[in-house]
VOBA-959134 format. One line per 10 residues: number of its first residue (from 0); their letters; for each residue x, y, z of C-alpha. Coordinates in Angstrom, 1 decimal, decimal comma. Layout:
residues N
NUM) a) X/Y/Z  ...
//
This chain:
residues 405
0) nddallhkrs) -56,0/11,7/10,1  -59,6/10,1/9,8  -60,8/12,0/6,7  -61,8/9,4/4,0  -61,7/12,1/1,1  -58,0/13,1/2,2  -57,1/9,5/2,1  -58,5/9,1/-1,3  -56,7/12,2/-2,5  -53,3/11,0/-1,0
10) aeiyaqtkyp) -53,6/7,6/-2,6  -54,5/9,2/-5,9  -51,5/11,6/-6,0  -49,1/8,8/-4,7  -50,3/5,9/-7,1  -50,8/8,2/-10,3  -47,3/9,7/-9,9  -45,6/6,4/-9,0  -47,6/3,7/-10,7  -49,4/5,2/-13,7
20) fkpalgpisr) -51,3/2,9/-16,0  -48,8/1,2/-18,4  -50,4/0,2/-21,8  -47,2/-1,6/-23,0  -48,8/-5,2/-22,9  -51,9/-4,2/-24,6  -55,5/-5,0/-23,7  -56,3/-8,7/-22,5  -58,6/-10,3/-25,2  -61,6/-11,9/-23,8
30) rpknkkirmg) -61,1/-15,5/-23,1  -63,9/-18,4/-23,4  -65,3/-19,1/-19,9  -63,4/-21,6/-18,1  -64,9/-24,4/-15,8  -62,5/-23,2/-13,1  -62,0/-19,5/-12,3  -58,4/-18,9/-12,3  -57,4/-16,8/-9,3  -53,9/-15,2/-8,8
40) yfsadfrnhp) -52,8/-13,9/-5,1  -49,8/-11,6/-5,3  -47,9/-10,8/-2,0  -44,6/-9,9/-0,5  -46,0/-11,4/2,6  -46,3/-15,1/2,1  -44,1/-15,5/5,4  -44,5/-14,9/9,3  -46,6/-12,0/8,5  -50,4/-10,8/9,7
50) vsfltaelfe) -51,4/-11,2/6,2  -50,7/-14,8/6,1  -51,8/-15,4/9,8  -55,2/-14,4/8,8  -55,5/-15,9/5,1  -53,6/-19,3/5,7  -56,9/-21,4/6,3  -58,8/-19,6/3,5  -56,3/-20,7/0,8  -56,5/-24,3/2,1
60) lhdknrfeit) -60,4/-24,2/2,1  -60,7/-22,7/-1,5  -63,0/-25,0/-3,5  -60,5/-26,4/-5,8  -63,1/-27,8/-8,2  -64,1/-24,4/-9,0  -61,1/-22,3/-8,6  -57,5/-22,9/-9,3  -55,6/-20,7/-7,1  -51,8/-19,4/-7,9
70) afsfgaddks) -49,7/-17,6/-5,5  -47,2/-15,1/-6,8  -44,7/-14,5/-4,2  -42,2/-11,5/-4,3  -41,0/-11,6/-0,7  -38,4/-13,4/1,3  -38,8/-17,1/1,9  -38,4/-17,0/5,6  -38,4/-20,9/5,9  -41,1/-20,6/8,5
80) lirlrlsqaf) -44,0/-23,3/9,2  -46,5/-20,7/7,8  -44,5/-20,4/4,5  -44,6/-24,3/4,1  -48,3/-24,3/5,0  -49,1/-21,7/2,3  -46,9/-23,4/-0,4  -49,0/-26,5/0,0  -52,4/-24,6/0,1  -52,2/-23,2/-3,5
90) nqfidvrqks) -52,4/-25,2/-6,7  -49,1/-23,6/-7,6  -46,8/-21,4/-5,6  -44,5/-19,3/-7,9  -41,5/-17,3/-6,3  -41,2/-14,2/-8,8  -38,8/-12,2/-6,9  -36,1/-12,1/-9,7  -38,8/-10,9/-12,1  -39,8/-7,3/-13,1
100) dkeiaqlare) -43,3/-6,0/-12,8  -43,8/-6,1/-16,3  -42,4/-9,9/-16,6  -44,9/-10,8/-13,6  -47,8/-9,3/-15,3  -47,0/-11,0/-18,6  -46,6/-14,4/-16,6  -50,1/-13,7/-15,0  -51,6/-13,3/-18,5  -49,7/-16,4/-19,9
110) leidiavdlg) -51,2/-18,4/-17,1  -54,5/-16,9/-18,2  -55,4/-15,6/-14,5  -59,0/-14,4/-14,5  -58,9/-12,3/-11,0  -55,6/-10,9/-9,7  -55,8/-10,1/-6,1  -53,5/-7,7/-4,5  -52,9/-8,5/-0,9  -50,1/-5,7/-0,4
120) ghtkdsrtgi) -51,8/-2,4/-1,6  -49,7/0,6/-0,6  -47,5/-1,3/2,0  -43,9/-2,2/2,7  -42,3/-4,4/-0,3  -45,8/-4,4/-2,5  -45,6/-4,1/-6,3  -48,4/-1,9/-7,7  -46,3/-1,9/-10,7  -47,7/-5,3/-11,7
130) fsyraapiqa) -51,2/-4,3/-11,6  -50,4/-1,2/-13,6  -49,9/-3,4/-16,3  -53,0/-5,2/-15,8  -52,0/-8,7/-14,9  -55,6/-10,0/-15,4  -59,0/-8,7/-16,8  -60,3/-8,4/-13,2  -58,0/-7,0/-10,4  -59,0/-6,4/-6,7
140) syigylgtmg) -57,4/-5,1/-3,5  -57,9/-7,2/-0,3  -56,7/-7,3/3,3  -53,1/-5,9/3,3  -53,9/-2,3/2,7  -56,7/-0,7/4,5  -57,9/1,9/2,2  -58,3/2,9/-1,6  -55,5/2,1/-4,2  -56,4/5,5/-5,8
150) veyydyllad) -56,0/4,2/-9,4  -58,5/3,1/-12,1  -56,9/-0,3/-12,9  -58,2/-1,8/-9,7  -61,5/-2,9/-10,3  -62,7/-4,0/-6,9  -62,1/-3,6/-3,2  -63,1/-6,0/-0,8  -65,0/-4,5/2,4  -68,3/-4,9/4,4
160) eiiipkdsqq) -70,9/-2,5/4,9  -69,6/-1,3/8,5  -66,2/-0,6/7,0  -67,6/1,2/3,8  -71,3/2,5/4,3  -72,9/2,9/1,3  -72,7/6,9/1,6  -69,0/6,4/1,6  -68,4/4,8/-1,7  -67,4/8,3/-3,3
170) fysekityla) -64,2/8,0/-1,4  -62,9/4,9/-3,1  -61,9/4,7/-6,8  -62,7/0,9/-6,8  -66,2/-0,7/-7,0  -66,9/-2,1/-3,6  -67,4/-5,7/-3,0  -69,5/-6,1/0,0  -68,8/-9,3/2,1  -71,0/-10,5/5,0
180) syqsndrkri) -67,9/-9,7/7,1  -64,6/-8,5/6,0  -61,6/-10,3/7,8  -60,6/-13,8/6,9  -59,4/-15,6/9,8  -57,4/-18,9/10,6  -59,1/-21,2/13,0  -56,0/-23,2/13,2  -54,0/-20,6/15,3  -52,8/-22,6/18,3
190) isnrvftrqe) -52,8/-20,9/21,6  -49,9/-22,2/23,9  -50,7/-23,9/27,3  -48,2/-21,8/28,9  -49,8/-19,9/31,9  -47,8/-16,6/32,3  -47,5/-15,1/35,8  -47,9/-11,5/36,1  -44,6/-11,4/37,7  -42,7/-12,9/34,8
200) lglpekgfvf) -44,3/-10,3/32,4  -43,2/-7,4/34,7  -47,0/-6,7/35,5  -48,2/-5,9/39,2  -49,7/-8,8/41,2  -52,8/-6,7/41,7  -54,8/-4,2/39,5  -56,5/-4,1/36,2  -54,4/-4,7/32,9  -55,4/-2,7/29,8
210) ccfnnnykil) -53,5/-3,8/26,7  -52,7/-2,9/23,3  -50,2/-4,9/21,1  -50,5/-2,7/18,1  -47,3/-1,5/16,5  -46,1/1,7/18,3  -46,6/4,0/15,2  -50,5/3,4/15,5  -50,4/5,3/19,0  -51,1/8,9/18,2
220) patfdgwmri) -51,1/11,7/20,8  -54,9/11,9/21,0  -55,0/8,2/21,7  -52,3/8,3/24,2  -54,1/11,1/26,0  -57,2/9,1/26,5  -55,3/6,2/27,7  -53,6/8,1/30,4  -57,0/9,8/31,5  -58,3/6,1/31,9
230) lkavessvlf) -55,1/5,0/33,9  -55,8/8,2/36,2  -59,4/7,3/36,7  -58,7/3,5/37,5  -56,6/3,0/40,4  -53,6/0,7/40,3  -54,3/-0,2/36,7  -51,4/-0,6/34,1  -51,3/-0,3/30,3  -49,3/-3,2/28,8
240) lysenkwaee) -47,8/-2,4/25,4  -45,9/-4,1/22,7  -42,1/-2,9/22,8  -41,1/-2,4/19,0  -37,9/-0,7/20,1  -36,1/0,8/23,1  -36,6/4,4/21,9  -40,5/4,0/21,5  -40,5/2,5/25,1  -38,5/5,5/26,6
250) nlkkeakarg) -40,5/8,0/24,7  -43,9/6,7/25,7  -42,9/6,4/29,5  -41,7/10,0/29,2  -45,0/11,0/27,7  -46,8/9,2/30,4  -44,8/11,2/33,1  -45,6/14,5/31,4  -49,4/13,7/31,6  -49,0/12,9/35,5
260) idssrlvfgr) -48,8/9,1/35,2  -46,1/7,0/37,0  -44,2/5,6/34,0  -43,9/2,3/35,8  -47,7/2,0/34,9  -46,6/1,4/31,3  -45,3/-2,1/31,0  -43,8/-3,6/27,6  -43,8/-6,9/26,2  -41,3/-8,1/23,8
270) qipmeeylar) -41,7/-10,2/20,7  -42,3/-13,9/21,4  -43,2/-17,0/19,5  -46,9/-16,9/18,1  -48,3/-19,7/20,2  -47,0/-17,8/23,5  -47,8/-14,3/22,3  -51,4/-15,4/21,9  -51,3/-17,0/25,4  -50,1/-13,6/26,8
280) yrvcnlfldt) -53,4/-12,2/26,2  -54,9/-14,2/28,9  -53,2/-12,2/31,5  -54,9/-9,0/30,2  -58,4/-7,9/31,0  -59,4/-5,4/28,2  -57,9/-4,6/24,7  -57,8/-0,7/23,9  -57,9/0,1/20,3  -55,9/2,8/18,7
290) ipynagttas) -57,5/5,5/16,6  -57,8/6,4/13,6  -55,6/3,3/12,5  -57,2/0,2/14,2  -55,9/-3,1/15,4  -56,7/-5,6/12,4  -54,9/-8,9/13,4  -54,1/-7,9/16,8  -57,7/-7,4/17,6  -58,7/-10,8/16,1
300) dalwtglpvl) -55,9/-12,3/18,0  -57,3/-10,8/21,3  -60,9/-12,1/20,5  -59,6/-15,5/19,6  -58,0/-15,7/23,0  -61,2/-14,6/24,6  -60,1/-11,0/25,4  -62,8/-8,2/24,8  -61,6/-5,3/22,5  -62,9/-1,8/23,0
310) tligqsfasr) -62,9/0,4/19,8  -64,0/4,0/18,7  -65,4/3,8/15,2  -64,3/6,5/12,7  -64,8/7,7/9,3  -62,2/6,1/7,1  -61,5/2,4/6,2  -58,7/1,8/8,9  -60,7/3,3/11,5  -63,7/0,9/11,1
320) vaasllkaig) -62,0/-2,3/11,0  -62,2/-3,3/14,7  -65,8/-2,4/14,4  -66,4/-4,8/11,8  -64,8/-7,5/13,7  -66,8/-6,6/16,9  -70,0/-6,9/14,8  -68,9/-10,2/13,1  -68,4/-11,7/16,7  -71,7/-10,3/17,9
330) lpelitnsqe) -70,3/-7,7/20,3  -71,5/-4,4/19,1  -71,6/-2,9/22,7  -67,7/-2,7/22,6  -68,0/0,0/19,6  -68,1/3,4/20,8  -68,9/6,5/18,9  -66,9/9,4/20,7  -63,8/9,6/22,7  -65,8/10,6/25,6
340) eyealaiela) -67,8/7,3/25,1  -64,7/5,2/24,7  -63,0/6,5/27,7  -66,0/6,2/30,0  -66,7/2,5/28,7  -63,1/1,7/29,4  -63,5/3,0/33,0  -66,9/1,3/33,6  -65,4/-2,1/32,3  -62,5/-1,8/34,7
350) ispkklaeik) -64,5/-1,0/37,7  -67,5/-3,1/37,3  -66,1/-6,8/37,2  -69,7/-8,1/36,7  -70,3/-6,2/33,3  -66,8/-7,3/32,0  -67,5/-10,9/33,1  -70,9/-10,9/31,2  -69,1/-9,6/28,0  -66,4/-12,2/28,3
360) lklannrmtt) -69,0/-15,0/28,7  -70,8/-13,4/25,6  -67,5/-13,4/23,6  -66,7/-17,2/24,8  -70,0/-18,4/23,6  -69,9/-16,4/20,4  -66,5/-17,4/19,4  -67,2/-20,3/17,3  -70,9/-19,6/16,6  -70,7/-16,1/14,9
370) plfdtplftk) -69,3/-15,3/11,3  -65,9/-14,1/12,6  -64,1/-17,1/13,0  -66,3/-19,1/10,6  -63,5/-19,6/7,8  -65,7/-21,9/5,7  -68,4/-19,5/5,6  -66,2/-16,6/4,8  -64,5/-18,6/2,0  -67,9/-19,3/0,5
380) nleaayikmy) -68,9/-15,8/0,6  -65,6/-14,6/-0,9  -65,9/-17,4/-3,7  -69,5/-16,0/-4,4  -68,1/-12,5/-5,0  -65,6/-13,9/-7,2  -68,1/-15,6/-9,4  -70,2/-12,5/-9,5  -67,1/-10,4/-10,8  -66,2/-13,2/-13,3
390) eryqsdlepd) -69,8/-13,4/-14,5  -70,2/-9,5/-15,0  -66,9/-9,7/-17,0  -68,1/-12,6/-19,1  -71,4/-10,8/-19,8  -69,3/-7,7/-21,0  -70,5/-5,6/-18,1  -68,3/-2,8/-16,3  -67,3/-3,5/-12,7  -70,1/-2,5/-10,3
400) hivit) -70,8/-2,7/-6,6  -71,5/-6,3/-5,6  -73,3/-7,3/-2,3  -72,9/-10,7/-0,9  -75,3/-11,3/2,0
//
C-alpha cells in the first residue's frame, strides 16, 4: 500500500497500543549547555546489516570536538569486521542487551545524552520502549525505518524534500528535519576485483540482464506483472533476483510461467560475501526498483558499482527513497511517475544501448562529485541539523521543522 495517511494511522495504532508513553522516570530537567552535544545512537543492527553498511563512515567522521557519540547496542555481536569497525568509531560503545527498556533509558539519562537517535524504528529487534520512557530531551528517528513512528515522544524524523514534500508533513507525527539528501553512505565499501562470468551466475551468454536484489517480500504482484511485461517486450532478456529461500524461488518461477514467461528467464543469485556481492552488479545492465517499498541500501549498492537504477516514485516515505538517491547522484531522468512510464523506460533502455551507455557514463562521472557518496558533506549537514535541534531545546522552544540546505 502506498497511502501515507494509512501508514500514519497504522503506525499510531501499533505504537500507541504496544509502546504508549511511560512517565515512570519523570521529566528530564533542563541541563546547562554543554561544549559538546552528547549523541546516543540506539540499534540492534550494529553488525552485518544494511543500517551499518550505510552509517559506518558517518560515525567515523563525526566531529568529535563538537559531538560525543555513544552507541547503545541491543543486538547480537556477530564478531564481523563491520562490528569491530563500529565499536572503534564511537566514543563509547555499550552493549545493553541484558538491560530492560527502562534501564537503558535510565542509563542514557545518567550519561546526559542530549539527542537520542533510534536507528531501528518499527523493524525487527528494535526497542521503541526505550524511547517511550524518554531516554533524552530530544529524540529522533533515522534510516532503519522508512516512515513515521506514530507517537508523540519522537520529536524529529530525518528525511529530505523528495521523500517528504512540504505538503505531506501532515502524514507524520514527528517534525521533519530536511537534510540536503537523506541517505548516509559509506565510501569505504570495497568492490571485489573478481570478474564474474555470466555462465558461473547461471545467466545466458547473450541478452539484456535486468536485476533486483531486494528482499523477496518487497516484490508485490503489481511490480511482478510489470516486470513480466518488460521481459515479454525485450527479447532474450532475463531478470536476475536475490534468492531468499527455495520457496520464494519456486513461487516466483511459477508466477512467471502463469504470465506466459519461460521460468528459465528468472535467474537467482545466492548470498555471497559483501565485496563479491557488489562485484556481481557489474554483470547486470539495469536495476529495476520495487514499488511501493523501494530499494534503499541495494539501490545505493547498485549506484556505487556503476549500475543505473530505475524507479517509480510514489506517495509514502518508503516509495520515494530511490528517487531521493537518484536526485542526490544527479540522475533524475531515471525517476518515473507512472507504471506505464516505468515499463516504457525499462524497455527503451534495454533496446537502445546508446541511451543506456550515456546514462552509465553520467553515473560514472557523478559518482564521486555529487552529494550521494559525499559522506563528509552528509556528516556536516547532519551535524548542522543536530545543532539546530539542540539550540531550539536550549532556547526553550518546541521542536519544529528544520531545513538544512
